[in-house]
C-alpha distance (Angstrom), angle and dihedral (degrees) to the residues before:
residue distance angle dihedral
X1 . . .
X2 3.79 . .
X3 3.78 117.2 .
X4 3.80 100.0 -128.8
X5 3.79 114.3 131.6
X6 3.79 113.3 136.9
X7 3.74 126.7 -169.7
X8 3.79 90.3 -52.0
X9 3.80 85.0 98.1
X10 3.75 87.3 72.6
X11 3.82 87.5 68.2
X12 3.75 111.5 120.9
X13 3.77 112.9 -85.9
X14 3.78 95.9 171.1
X15 3.80 109.3 113.7
X16 3.78 83.3 173.2
X17 3.78 129.6 56.7
X18 3.81 117.7 -90.1
X19 3.79 123.6 -171.8
X20 3.79 115.4 -135.0
X21 3.78 108.4 -149.2
X22 3.80 97.9 -152.5
X23 3.83 111.4 99.2
X24 3.80 113.6 -114.0
X25 3.78 107.6 -169.5
X26 3.83 99.0 134.1
X27 3.75 127.3 56.3
X28 3.78 136.2 -160.0
X29 3.80 125.7 -149.9
X30 3.79 115.0 -131.8
X31 3.80 125.1 -168.9
X32 3.77 111.9 -147.6
X33 3.80 112.7 -117.1
X34 3.80 127.5 -155.5
X35 3.80 113.2 -72.0
X36 3.82 95.5 10.3
X37 3.77 121.9 136.1
X38 3.79 132.1 -166.2
X39 3.78 88.9 -104.7
X40 3.80 93.4 54.5
X41 3.80 91.6 46.9
X42 3.80 91.6 48.6
X43 3.80 90.3 51.1
X44 3.80 91.4 48.3
X45 3.81 92.7 55.7
X46 3.81 95.7 35.8
X47 3.80 94.7 -118.0
X48 3.80 132.7 113.0
X49 3.82 124.1 -103.0
X50 3.80 85.9 -116.2
X51 3.82 88.6 64.9
X52 3.81 90.7 52.3
X53 3.80 93.6 45.8
X54 3.82 89.9 50.3
X55 3.82 90.3 60.2
X56 3.81 96.0 33.4
X57 3.84 107.8 37.5
X58 3.82 93.7 171.6
X59 3.79 90.7 60.7
X60 3.80 89.8 74.4
X61 3.81 86.6 77.1
X62 3.81 91.6 53.6
X63 3.80 137.6 -75.0
X64 3.78 128.4 -104.1
X65 3.80 131.8 -142.5
X66 3.85 111.7 -87.2
X67 3.81 92.9 9.5
X68 3.84 113.9 140.2
X69 3.79 122.5 -123.2
X70 3.79 130.0 -168.5
X71 3.81 110.4 -128.3
X72 3.84 121.0 -161.9
X73 3.78 122.3 -134.1
X74 3.80 110.6 -76.4
X75 3.77 123.1 -104.2
X76 3.80 124.8 -168.0
X77 3.82 94.0 -154.6
X78 3.78 122.6 48.4
X79 3.80 115.9 -155.9
X80 3.78 113.7 -169.3
X81 3.81 121.5 -165.0
X82 3.77 126.2 -165.7
X83 3.79 92.6 -138.5
X84 3.77 137.4 40.3
X85 3.77 89.1 -137.4
X86 3.79 94.5 72.5
X87 3.79 106.2 130.5
X88 3.78 117.6 -129.4
X89 3.78 125.1 -178.5
X90 3.77 123.6 -152.7
X91 3.78 94.4 -177.4
X92 3.84 107.4 113.9
X93 3.83 88.7 -157.0
X94 3.79 94.2 61.7
X95 3.79 137.8 52.8
X96 3.80 132.0 -156.8
X97 3.80 108.0 -137.3
X98 3.82 113.2 -122.0
X99 3.83 129.1 -160.1
X100 3.83 114.9 -74.9
X101 3.83 92.9 13.6
X102 3.79 118.7 135.8
X103 3.78 134.2 -166.5
X104 3.77 87.7 -106.2
X105 3.83 94.7 53.4
X106 3.83 91.1 46.7
X107 3.80 91.8 47.7
X108 3.81 90.1 52.7
X109 3.80 91.9 46.4
X110 3.80 93.3 55.5
X111 3.80 99.2 31.2
X112 3.80 96.7 -117.2
X113 3.79 133.8 116.7
X114 3.79 127.0 -101.5
X115 3.81 90.1 -119.6
X116 3.81 89.6 53.5
X117 3.83 90.5 52.0
X118 3.80 91.3 50.6
X119 3.79 92.0 47.3
X120 3.82 92.7 49.9
X121 3.82 93.0 51.4
X122 3.79 101.2 44.3
X123 3.81 113.5 -166.6
X124 3.81 93.2 -6.4
X125 3.81 92.5 91.4
X126 3.81 97.7 40.4
X127 3.81 91.0 105.3
X128 3.78 94.3 41.0
X129 3.78 133.6 -99.1
X130 3.80 117.1 -43.6
X131 3.79 131.6 -165.9
X132 3.81 111.2 -102.2
X133 3.80 96.2 24.5
X134 3.80 114.8 137.8
X135 3.80 103.3 -142.6
X136 3.79 129.2 -173.6
X137 3.79 118.7 -111.8
X138 3.82 114.1 -147.8
X139 3.78 120.8 -144.7
X140 3.80 115.1 -83.8
X141 3.78 90.4 -107.7
X142 3.77 94.1 60.8
X143 3.76 118.4 111.1
X144 3.75 124.6 -16.9
X145 3.78 124.4 -19.7
X146 3.79 116.2 -78.6
X147 3.77 90.9 -124.5
X148 3.78 88.6 64.3
X149 3.78 93.9 56.1
X150 3.78 119.9 103.5
X151 3.79 110.7 -78.0
X152 3.78 124.4 -132.6
X153 3.76 109.8 -89.3
X154 3.76 113.3 -108.0
X155 3.81 110.4 -124.3
X156 3.77 109.7 -104.4
X157 3.77 116.5 -113.1
X158 3.78 108.3 -129.7
X159 3.76 111.4 -144.4
X160 3.79 119.1 -139.1
X161 3.79 114.5 -85.6
X162 3.79 108.6 -90.8
X163 3.76 119.5 -171.8
X164 3.79 92.5 -159.3
X165 3.81 128.3 18.2
X166 3.79 113.1 -106.8
X167 3.79 113.3 -115.4
X168 3.80 113.8 -133.4
X169 3.79 110.6 -131.6
X170 3.75 135.7 157.1
X171 3.79 89.5 -109.1
X172 3.82 105.7 23.5
X173 3.73 120.2 -155.3
X174 3.79 113.9 -126.1
X175 3.79 112.2 -124.4
X176 3.79 128.4 -159.7
X177 3.82 115.9 -122.0
X178 3.77 116.1 -82.6
X179 3.78 131.6 -171.2
X180 3.81 112.8 -0.8
X181 3.79 122.3 19.2
X182 3.79 114.7 -105.2
X183 3.79 121.7 -150.4
X184 3.78 135.0 -161.7
X185 3.83 124.6 -163.6
X186 3.82 112.9 -140.9
X187 3.79 109.4 -118.6
X188 3.82 126.6 -160.2
X189 3.84 114.1 -75.8
X190 3.83 92.9 14.4
X191 3.80 118.4 133.9
X192 3.79 135.6 -157.9
X193 3.79 88.6 -112.7
X194 3.81 93.9 53.4
X195 3.80 94.4 46.9
X196 3.81 94.2 44.6
X197 3.81 90.0 51.7
X198 3.80 91.7 46.8
X199 3.80 91.5 57.6
X200 3.81 97.6 35.7
X201 3.79 95.2 -109.0
X202 3.78 138.3 124.6
X203 3.79 121.5 -116.8
X204 3.84 91.9 -113.0
X205 3.82 89.7 54.1
X206 3.79 90.9 49.5
X207 3.81 89.7 51.1
X208 3.81 92.9 46.7
X209 3.80 90.1 56.0
X210 3.83 90.8 44.3
X211 3.83 110.8 33.7
X212 3.81 91.1 174.7
X213 3.82 91.9 71.0
X214 3.80 96.4 56.5
X215 3.81 90.8 93.7
X216 3.79 99.6 13.6
X217 3.81 137.7 40.7
X218 3.84 107.5 -171.8
X219 3.79 122.8 -174.1
X220 3.83 110.9 -110.7
X221 3.81 95.1 27.5
X222 3.82 113.2 141.5
X223 3.81 109.4 -127.3
X224 3.79 127.0 -159.7
X225 3.81 105.0 -132.5
X226 3.78 136.6 -177.9
X227 3.78 95.7 -101.2
X228 3.80 92.9 -129.6
X229 3.81 106.8 118.1
X230 3.78 105.3 -159.6
X231 3.79 119.8 -133.9
X232 3.82 115.8 -120.2
X233 3.78 88.4 -114.1
X234 3.78 88.9 66.1
X235 3.77 91.5 55.8
X236 3.78 90.4 58.2
X237 3.81 94.9 52.7
X238 3.80 123.9 92.8
X239 3.80 115.7 -80.6
X240 3.79 114.6 -93.5
X241 3.75 118.7 -110.1
X242 3.77 114.2 -84.5
X243 3.79 110.1 -95.1
X244 3.78 122.0 -131.2
X245 3.81 106.8 -105.0
X246 3.79 114.1 -111.0
X247 3.79 119.3 -122.5
X248 3.80 112.2 -88.8
X249 3.80 93.4 -119.6
X250 3.81 91.9 53.2
X251 3.81 92.0 48.9
X252 3.78 93.2 50.0
X253 3.80 92.0 49.9
X254 3.80 92.9 49.6
X255 3.78 91.1 48.0
X256 3.80 93.7 49.2
X257 3.81 92.8 48.2
X258 3.81 91.9 48.9
X259 3.78 95.3 45.2
X260 3.82 97.7 45.9
X261 3.80 90.8 67.8
X262 3.78 90.5 68.0
X263 3.83 101.4 39.7
X264 3.76 135.8 84.1
X265 3.79 134.1 -179.1
X266 3.80 124.9 -99.8
X267 3.82 128.0 -171.4
X268 3.81 116.0 -140.7
X269 3.81 113.0 -118.7
X270 3.83 130.1 -154.5
X271 3.84 116.0 -67.7
X272 3.80 93.0 8.7
X273 3.80 118.2 136.0
X274 3.78 136.0 -167.3
X275 3.80 88.5 -102.3
X276 3.82 95.9 51.6
X277 3.81 94.4 46.4
X278 3.81 92.3 46.8
X279 3.80 90.1 50.4
X280 3.81 92.0 48.3
X281 3.81 89.7 56.4
X282 3.81 95.9 41.7
X283 3.81 95.3 -116.2
X284 3.79 135.1 112.8
X285 3.81 124.1 -99.7
X286 3.79 89.5 -113.2
X287 3.80 91.2 53.9
X288 3.81 91.4 50.7
X289 3.81 90.3 49.8
X290 3.82 91.1 48.4
X291 3.81 88.3 56.0
X292 3.82 90.7 45.2
X293 3.83 110.7 31.2
X294 3.81 89.8 178.3
X295 3.84 87.4 73.7
X296 3.81 87.7 75.0
X297 3.81 85.6 78.1
X298 3.79 91.4 51.3
X299 3.80 137.7 -88.8
X300 3.79 122.4 -79.5
X301 3.79 136.0 -170.8
X302 3.81 111.2 -91.8
X303 3.80 96.6 19.7
X304 3.81 114.3 148.3
X305 3.80 110.5 -132.0
X306 3.79 133.3 -170.8
X307 3.79 110.2 -125.0
X308 3.85 136.2 169.4
X309 3.78 110.6 -77.7
X310 3.79 117.0 -109.5
X311 3.81 95.0 -2.9
X312 3.80 100.6 106.9
X313 3.78 113.5 120.2
X314 3.78 116.1 -137.1
X315 3.80 107.2 -107.2
X316 3.79 114.2 -113.4
X317 3.78 116.3 -142.4
X318 3.78 110.6 -127.9
X319 3.77 121.5 -155.1
X320 3.80 114.5 -148.6
X321 3.77 116.9 -131.4
X322 3.81 100.3 1.0
X323 3.81 95.8 123.2
X324 3.81 94.7 83.5
X325 3.80 90.0 52.3
X326 3.80 95.1 54.1
X327 3.80 104.6 45.6
X328 3.81 112.1 153.0
X329 3.81 112.6 -156.0
X330 3.80 97.0 178.2
X331 3.80 103.8 81.8
X332 3.79 116.6 59.5
X333 3.80 115.1 -132.7
X334 3.78 132.7 -167.1
X335 3.80 127.3 -133.6
X336 3.80 128.9 -178.9
X337 3.82 126.5 -161.6
X338 3.80 114.4 -156.9
X339 3.80 106.0 -164.1
X340 3.84 127.5 171.6
X341 3.80 102.4 -120.3
X342 3.83 88.9 145.6
X343 3.78 90.7 -157.7
X344 3.81 94.1 170.2
X345 3.81 90.1 57.4
X346 3.80 91.1 52.1
X347 3.80 91.7 48.8
X348 3.80 93.1 50.5
X349 3.82 93.4 49.2
X350 3.82 103.1 107.6
X351 3.80 94.4 171.2
X352 3.80 104.1 53.0
X353 3.77 126.5 48.1
X354 3.78 117.7 -133.7
X355 3.78 89.9 -104.1
X356 3.81 92.2 50.7
X357 3.78 91.3 48.1
X358 3.77 91.4 52.1
X359 3.79 90.3 54.7
X360 3.79 94.5 57.4
X361 3.83 107.1 22.2
X362 3.83 102.3 92.8
X363 3.80 93.8 176.6
X364 3.81 92.4 54.3
X365 3.80 90.5 49.0
X366 3.81 90.3 49.5
X367 3.80 89.4 51.5
X368 3.79 92.5 49.4
X369 3.80 91.6 47.9
X370 3.81 91.0 52.2
X371 3.82 90.1 46.2
X372 3.80 92.0 52.1
X373 3.80 90.3 55.2
X374 3.81 91.5 46.3
X375 3.80 90.1 54.9
X376 3.79 89.6 52.7
X377 3.81 88.4 53.6
X378 3.81 90.6 51.2
X379 3.79 89.3 51.2
X380 3.81 91.0 51.2
X381 3.79 90.5 48.2
X382 3.78 90.7 56.5
X383 3.80 91.9 49.6
X384 3.81 88.5 54.3
X385 3.81 91.7 48.8
X386 3.79 97.5 -114.7
X387 3.79 113.0 168.9
X388 3.81 104.5 -139.3
X389 3.80 132.2 138.3
X390 3.80 111.8 -146.0
X391 3.78 131.5 -157.9
X392 3.80 119.9 -166.3
X393 3.80 111.2 -160.7
X394 3.79 134.7 179.5
X395 3.82 107.4 -119.4
X396 3.83 90.7 -166.5
X397 3.76 91.6 -150.7
X398 3.74 142.5 164.7
X399 3.78 126.1 177.5
X400 3.80 91.0 -85.8
X401 3.81 103.9 31.2
X402 3.80 144.4 34.0
X403 3.79 141.1 158.4
X404 3.82 95.9 -118.3
X405 3.81 92.8 123.4
X406 3.80 91.0 55.5
X407 3.80 92.1 45.5
X408 3.80 91.2 51.9
X409 3.78 90.9 51.7
X410 3.81 98.2 42.2
X411 3.81 99.2 40.4
X412 3.79 101.9 36.9
X413 3.80 91.3 -122.6
X414 3.80 89.3 173.4
X415 3.81 86.5 78.5
X416 3.81 94.0 57.2
X417 3.78 118.4 110.6
X418 3.82 89.3 -145.3
X419 3.81 140.0 -9.1
X420 3.81 128.3 -150.6
X421 3.81 113.7 -154.5
X422 2.95 167.9 -32.7
X423 3.82 103.3 -166.0
X424 3.81 104.3 -137.3
X425 3.81 116.7 74.9
X426 3.82 95.8 -130.6
X427 3.81 90.8 52.8
X428 3.79 96.2 46.1
X429 3.80 88.4 49.3
X430 3.81 90.1 51.8
X431 3.80 90.4 52.4
X432 3.81 91.5 47.6
X433 3.79 89.8 51.0
X434 3.81 92.3 51.8
X435 3.81 92.4 48.1
X436 3.80 99.6 38.2
X437 3.85 92.7 97.9
X438 3.83 89.8 61.1
X439 3.84 92.4 40.5
X440 3.81 89.7 -128.5
X441 3.83 107.7 171.4
X442 3.82 111.9 -117.3
X443 3.81 114.3 -165.4
X444 3.81 117.6 -156.1
X445 3.83 102.0 -147.7
X446 3.82 105.2 -171.1
X447 3.79 113.8 8.1
X448 3.81 120.6 106.2
X449 3.79 91.9 -177.7
X450 3.78 124.6 105.6
X451 3.77 129.1 -151.7
X452 3.78 131.3 127.3
X453 3.78 114.7 20.8
X454 3.79 128.7 -138.3
X455 3.81 129.9 -178.9
X456 3.82 92.1 -126.3
X457 3.83 96.5 48.2
X458 3.82 118.0 108.4
X459 3.81 115.2 -167.1
X460 3.80 103.0 -154.7
X461 3.84 93.3 -176.5
X462 3.81 114.1 75.3
X463 3.79 111.0 -124.6
X464 3.81 125.0 -109.1
X465 3.80 88.7 -115.7
X466 3.79 91.1 55.7
X467 3.80 91.1 48.9
X468 3.79 90.3 54.6
X469 3.78 96.0 45.9
X470 3.82 92.3 46.0
X471 3.80 94.3 59.2
X472 3.80 91.8 47.6
X473 3.81 90.5 47.7
X474 3.80 88.6 52.1
X475 3.82 93.3 51.6
X476 3.80 92.1 46.3
X477 3.80 91.0 50.0
X478 3.82 87.4 56.3
X479 3.82 89.3 51.5
X480 3.78 89.3 -124.1
X481 3.81 128.4 167.8
X482 3.80 102.5 -113.9
X483 3.81 120.2 -153.7
X484 3.80 127.2 173.2
X485 3.80 130.4 -150.4
X486 3.80 105.4 -165.4
X487 3.80 125.3 -175.6
X488 3.81 114.5 -132.1
X489 3.80 87.6 -118.8
X490 3.81 89.5 62.5
X491 3.79 97.0 70.8
X492 3.79 94.3 145.7
X493 3.81 91.1 55.5
X494 3.78 91.6 49.9
X495 3.80 90.9 49.1
X496 3.82 91.2 49.4
X497 3.81 91.9 51.5
X498 3.80 93.1 46.8
X499 3.80 93.4 48.8
X500 3.80 104.2 33.0
X501 3.82 103.2 23.5
X502 3.81 103.6 34.5
X503 3.82 92.5 156.0
X504 3.83 88.6 67.5
X505 3.80 114.1 95.7
X506 3.80 117.5 -139.5
X507 3.81 118.3 -142.9
X508 3.79 115.3 -128.8
X509 3.80 123.0 -114.2
X510 3.79 129.7 -147.6
X511 3.84 119.6 -94.1
X512 3.80 86.6 -96.7
X513 3.81 91.5 53.7
X514 3.81 96.3 -107.3
X515 3.80 126.9 137.3
X516 3.82 118.6 -89.9
X517 3.80 113.8 -156.8
X518 3.79 95.5 -156.2
X519 3.82 92.3 54.6
X520 3.80 88.3 60.6
X521 3.79 98.8 42.6
X522 3.81 94.7 53.0
X523 3.83 88.7 60.3
X524 3.81 95.0 55.0
X525 3.82 120.5 107.4
X526 3.80 122.9 -153.1
X527 3.79 97.1 -150.1
X528 3.82 95.5 54.8
X529 3.78 141.6 51.7
X530 3.81 105.1 -98.7
X531 3.79 111.7 -140.2
X532 3.83 112.9 -161.6
X533 3.81 111.4 -160.2
X534 3.81 106.5 -156.4
X535 3.82 117.9 -162.6
X536 3.80 108.9 179.0
X537 3.79 140.7 106.2
X538 3.80 92.4 -159.3
X539 3.79 112.4 112.7
X540 3.80 89.5 -152.8
X541 3.81 94.5 53.7
X542 3.80 92.1 45.1
X543 3.80 91.9 50.9
X544 3.82 93.0 45.3
X545 3.81 93.9 48.3
X546 3.80 95.3 45.6
X547 3.82 91.4 45.7
X548 3.81 90.0 54.4
X549 3.81 90.2 48.9
X550 3.80 92.8 49.6
X551 3.79 89.8 51.3
X552 3.81 90.9 49.3
X553 3.82 93.2 53.7
X554 3.82 89.1 87.3
X555 3.82 89.6 68.2
X556 3.80 107.2 18.1
X557 3.80 142.2 40.8
X558 3.81 105.7 -116.7
X559 3.79 135.0 174.3
X560 3.80 128.8 -175.5
X561 3.83 117.7 -129.1
X562 3.81 133.3 -171.7
X563 3.81 126.0 -172.6
X564 3.80 99.1 -146.3
X565 3.79 143.2 4.0
X566 3.80 110.8 -58.4
X567 3.81 118.0 -169.6
X568 3.81 91.2 -163.8
X569 3.80 88.8 74.6
X570 3.81 87.7 64.7
X571 3.81 92.8 61.8
X572 3.82 116.4 113.6
X573 3.81 91.6 -120.8
X574 3.82 89.3 67.2
X575 3.79 105.6 62.3
X576 3.78 123.2 -148.1
X577 3.80 89.0 -128.3
X578 3.81 90.1 61.1
X579 3.82 90.6 53.5
X580 3.80 94.8 45.8
X581 3.81 92.0 50.5
X582 3.80 88.0 55.5
X583 3.83 91.5 40.9
X584 3.80 93.8 -130.3
X585 3.82 107.4 -133.9
X586 3.81 123.7 -158.2
X587 3.84 143.4 153.6
X588 3.79 117.2 -108.8
X589 3.79 140.2 -173.3
X590 3.80 90.7 -144.2
X591 3.79 139.7 29.7
X592 3.80 135.5 -140.4
X593 3.79 108.6 -105.0
X594 3.80 122.3 -162.7
X595 3.80 97.5 166.2
X596 3.81 121.6 129.3
X597 3.80 90.0 -107.4
X598 3.80 92.3 54.3
X599 3.81 92.3 46.9
X600 3.81 90.5 50.1
X601 3.79 89.7 51.2
X602 3.82 91.3 51.6
X603 3.80 91.6 48.0
X604 3.79 94.1 49.4
X605 3.79 92.6 45.5
X606 3.81 91.9 49.9
X607 3.80 91.5 48.6
X608 3.80 90.8 55.3
X609 3.80 100.7 36.8
X610 3.83 102.0 28.3
X611 3.81 90.3 -127.1
X612 3.78 137.3 73.1
X613 3.83 115.8 -99.6
X614 3.80 117.7 -97.0
X615 3.81 126.6 -149.3
X616 3.81 94.0 -83.7
X617 3.80 93.6 50.5
X618 3.80 90.3 50.0
X619 3.80 90.0 45.5
X620 3.82 89.2 52.5
X621 3.79 90.3 53.2
X622 3.79 95.5 44.4
X623 3.82 97.6 47.8
X624 3.81 93.8 43.3
X625 3.79 95.5 44.4
X626 3.80 92.8 46.8
X627 3.81 89.1 52.1
X628 3.81 92.7 47.0
X629 3.81 90.5 49.9
X630 3.80 92.0 51.8
X631 3.79 91.9 48.5
X632 3.80 90.5 51.6
X633 3.80 95.6 64.1
X634 3.80 133.7 96.2
X635 3.82 87.3 -115.5
X636 3.78 130.8 72.5
X637 3.79 118.5 -94.4
X638 3.82 90.3 -106.4
X639 3.79 92.4 50.2
X640 3.81 91.8 53.9
X641 3.80 88.7 51.4
X642 3.79 90.9 56.2
X643 3.80 97.3 49.9
X644 3.80 109.3 23.1
X645 3.80 130.2 57.2
X646 3.79 116.6 -171.6
X647 3.79 136.0 -157.7
X648 3.78 120.9 -154.4
X649 3.82 133.3 176.4
X650 3.82 97.2 -49.4
X651 3.80 107.0 -18.5
X652 3.79 134.6 74.7
X653 3.82 123.3 -148.0
X654 3.79 112.6 -158.2
X655 3.79 104.0 153.0
X656 3.79 121.6 -166.2
X657 3.77 127.1 -170.0
X658 3.78 112.5 -112.9
X659 3.79 121.9 -130.1
X660 3.80 96.7 -102.6
X661 3.80 108.1 2.6
X662 3.81 144.8 32.3
X663 3.77 127.1 -49.6
X664 3.79 137.7 -62.6
X665 3.79 130.2 -162.2
X666 3.80 116.8 -114.1
X667 3.79 92.3 -178.1
X668 3.82 100.1 130.1
X669 3.80 129.9 151.5
X670 3.81 125.1 -147.1
X671 3.80 105.2 -148.6
X672 3.79 136.1 -179.7
X673 3.80 140.2 -170.6
X674 3.79 108.6 -110.2
X675 3.80 125.4 -151.5
X676 3.82 91.1 -110.3
X677 3.84 87.0 66.9
X678 3.80 94.2 -106.6
X679 3.80 131.3 117.9
X680 3.79 114.1 -121.0
X681 3.78 137.9 179.1
X682 3.81 114.0 -102.8
X683 3.78 114.0 -127.8
């Protein structure tokens, strides 16, 4: 579906009354020019179409050339409330207490001291600060200077557990770990040399404790280290004399004896995967495989694995679809959407008109599509009686910059119960970092990247790595015979299969890198379903491989598999019939939905926007509505994440807590092309 929604997404979607907080006391008259739309006019004056429709009700049926519209005063920030009864105070000498605010944050906001606030409010604050209180704000000169007030305590940095303090010497002796195991998470730009020096180890010792890093050094990997954090003074001393390497047999024995103290055995249960077990024990998949090399050949029911002792998290039973049944409309919550409209950039563009910019600015169109879906979610929330105040803010972002810091400061985002956005990973991470002290949930709506990790960051898009592992887990659970045909140009895929899916056999290619039918057929098994994972963007290789599979269907059960979206399969040369005969299987972030609810959503969206919703509009609805549902519960946002997955129009949200940081979404669909020319979910 083409991504081509213009400013028609700014059309009012509020079947309920919203209060816009910006004052609108002055009006401007605008004469409609040729080719203008309500959306373009709203953008020009920095208002929403809803504002224009409120003053010009007849314009909802269309606008005519040379007709005159009343335009309200512009406002750069739109604050939407779900009730007209929201109390606002314009008195600069008072303040309405918001959720998560403290005396300290209010004192900083108004430049006064905490003691001055208490003195100005008498007995009102005797029982502490309460949401909804209207407190007096003394003048900035009252009481002592703000700088003299008690500062926020800096979180203490907990040093790694060390069983025995390291002794600083000119030539320190490296000690093996004693007592409790100490871990170190590999950060970006770190090296084996730097980490080994930090903990008073040699690189060979570090590798002996962590065999998985001998040929790899992935960011985020949890290392077992000596536990002896070396003082900086040590790093400046001459290098110790090179030690005589110990015999391999002696090293292995010492390592086994040391490691056994911290391991226990675990028996693999039905439907469990490497990923789920690793997550249950708070370790990475690579770490679990390093403890159990036999996992390189795949995981099987009843296998006995070595796992960290006492680290298993108690599984939490999640109930699908219970969020709609438990909506709590009593407590008012606050949600902010930070979307990259980049209005200032549009205003300063003297070369392109707004209409011309919309035709070629794909990122702006994506943003507007997402926004249109979010507004539909807000409309649905009102129909269901959810009690949520919503701020929609312009994040003014590019891949390398944004104004999130300013927005946090100017809009008191610390008080939000959740925030959706920004779009770019670096910017959403910056926001999460700023709001981590208040544990404000920050939902990344579109990014599949991963970088810095924060405890309050929720990645709503499943990662590419998870997509890959999920399809392999599915095939293994079906006890299939997995074969891969990998184009020479797909080196990263081949490396992934060799390292992470070593039980998968790779079919050989000709010296020229072309497909050889016989090399595939000899790997087929008659007693199993033969999955053929095809990684290529070459039309010729795709046609050759699928032709060989179609020919083999007389003798074998075969199914075609791809690991990610491949536009080459849409080419006319590769017919849909060919793919349905082979029941093309693939992992997906979204699903086709032909239910009555989905059809009603499409119809309503088309009625408002004059076009059917694309993937970004549906994504905007799904992410926003899932967030609104979680806020409208009698639990905290984080608690709903831990017990309740949800499934919206096309996307699933099944968040899991990562080993050392935040949450990621495991909501992935395994889909296939059926012979009736439909796409279905594989079970």
